[in-house]
Legacy VTK file of the C-alpha trace (Angstrom):
# vtk DataFile Version 3.0
C-alpha trace
ASCII
DATASET POLYDATA
POINTS 144 float
142.877 18.962 -59.520
140.927 16.801 -61.822
137.501 18.170 -63.606
134.792 15.849 -62.345
133.880 15.382 -66.232
137.440 14.270 -66.891
136.978 11.522 -63.907
134.017 10.112 -65.461
135.327 10.006 -69.334
138.373 8.419 -67.192
136.176 5.812 -65.340
134.436 5.247 -68.398
137.610 4.260 -70.330
138.519 2.300 -67.652
135.662 0.098 -67.531
135.650 -0.236 -71.172
139.247 -1.715 -71.097
138.349 -4.032 -68.495
135.121 -5.436 -70.035
137.228 -5.984 -73.569
140.329 -7.544 -71.740
138.452 -9.935 -68.660
136.394 -11.946 -70.747
139.160 -13.540 -72.971
141.433 -13.982 -69.934
139.025 -14.976 -67.614
138.183 -17.630 -70.070
142.104 -18.427 -70.243
142.552 -18.780 -66.898
139.403 -21.420 -66.197
139.925 -23.608 -68.669
141.869 -26.683 -68.598
144.179 -27.855 -71.214
141.689 -28.332 -74.469
138.955 -27.042 -73.309
136.318 -25.320 -75.323
134.583 -23.244 -72.944
132.842 -20.700 -74.368
133.573 -21.338 -77.537
131.293 -22.451 -80.514
130.490 -26.478 -80.951
128.274 -27.776 -83.906
127.083 -31.411 -83.598
125.676 -33.156 -86.514
123.668 -36.511 -86.428
123.242 -38.386 -90.206
120.870 -40.734 -91.467
122.997 -43.770 -92.674
120.356 -46.300 -92.388
120.896 -49.241 -94.464
117.444 -49.728 -95.595
117.238 -45.825 -96.597
114.492 -45.414 -93.679
113.516 -42.388 -91.491
114.362 -41.599 -88.044
112.607 -38.735 -85.732
115.371 -36.937 -83.126
114.084 -34.540 -80.238
117.143 -32.441 -78.398
116.877 -30.942 -75.771
119.403 -29.411 -72.944
118.593 -27.156 -70.005
118.282 -24.012 -71.857
117.106 -25.338 -75.150
114.305 -27.362 -76.794
115.223 -27.769 -80.732
112.305 -29.994 -81.399
111.070 -32.684 -83.438
112.891 -33.618 -86.320
112.034 -36.096 -89.241
115.713 -36.933 -91.001
115.151 -38.722 -94.352
117.626 -41.068 -96.008
120.891 -39.519 -96.317
119.861 -36.303 -94.560
121.255 -34.570 -91.606
120.545 -32.818 -88.683
122.907 -30.659 -86.887
122.889 -27.130 -84.449
125.503 -25.216 -82.987
125.857 -23.319 -79.380
128.548 -21.947 -76.922
129.219 -23.665 -74.354
128.341 -22.375 -71.190
131.045 -20.847 -69.011
130.907 -23.267 -66.397
131.575 -25.943 -69.410
128.839 -28.033 -68.347
126.627 -28.034 -71.159
124.605 -31.093 -71.979
122.161 -31.840 -74.890
120.527 -35.262 -74.727
118.331 -36.477 -77.899
115.447 -39.058 -78.333
116.369 -40.999 -81.204
113.682 -43.295 -82.758
114.025 -45.405 -85.627
111.935 -48.579 -86.736
114.818 -50.831 -85.438
114.755 -49.332 -81.814
114.891 -46.179 -80.153
116.861 -44.401 -77.354
118.010 -41.118 -75.367
121.677 -40.319 -75.743
123.940 -37.394 -74.642
125.103 -36.141 -77.705
126.708 -33.783 -76.341
127.954 -33.395 -72.779
130.800 -31.060 -72.552
132.509 -32.909 -69.959
133.345 -35.847 -72.519
133.070 -33.477 -75.684
135.190 -30.739 -75.160
138.040 -31.597 -77.259
136.148 -32.677 -80.382
137.940 -32.301 -83.761
137.703 -28.664 -84.099
134.618 -27.680 -82.258
132.538 -30.555 -83.830
131.130 -34.006 -82.489
129.697 -36.245 -85.553
126.989 -39.071 -85.255
125.269 -41.292 -87.337
122.387 -43.176 -86.710
123.118 -46.995 -87.931
120.539 -50.008 -88.236
121.779 -51.187 -84.965
122.422 -48.162 -82.816
124.007 -45.069 -82.771
127.718 -44.209 -84.018
129.607 -41.091 -82.389
132.549 -40.815 -85.089
134.121 -38.138 -82.951
135.519 -40.528 -80.024
134.455 -43.710 -81.692
132.116 -44.730 -79.803
128.975 -46.665 -80.315
125.754 -47.340 -78.563
122.958 -49.972 -79.270
119.297 -49.545 -79.228
117.317 -49.829 -76.635
115.394 -53.398 -77.218
111.742 -52.795 -78.182
108.917 -53.319 -75.900
LINES 1 145
144 0 1 2 3 4 5 6 7 8 9 10 11 12 13 14 15 16 17 18 19 20 21 22 23 24 25 26 27 28 29 30 31 32 33 34 35 36 37 38 39 40 41 42 43 44 45 46 47 48 49 50 51 52 53 54 55 56 57 58 59 60 61 62 63 64 65 66 67 68 69 70 71 72 73 74 75 76 77 78 79 80 81 82 83 84 85 86 87 88 89 90 91 92 93 94 95 96 97 98 99 100 101 102 103 104 105 106 107 108 109 110 111 112 113 114 115 116 117 118 119 120 121 122 123 124 125 126 127 128 129 130 131 132 133 134 135 136 137 138 139 140 141 142 143
């Protein structure tokens, strides 16, 4: 007959083994090819305005408000995060320059989960924002 204290030790050992094994296995099973679910991602946006002016950026997700930041000429704003378990992480940012402004999804897990080495790289230009990772460009919204 097994001693009750040995049963507790065996149960705790089993739970530790399962807790260490299960997350990595679960992530592997639910991920699609090239997914970076549960991986650390990095987003950067660089001021490449030709007239050397500043821009303002305010980024948010459903869980985080990253605050308002003024980015000087040649400067960069960047942040990192882990993609949520469901692969639905979204960061949207309001970008304002003297040339125009707009609100853009700078990270959308359904679109950017194949980022180069977990990086999504943006530039602010005089005519709009450019994603170097996906070779995409978005014009400023017209000033009203």
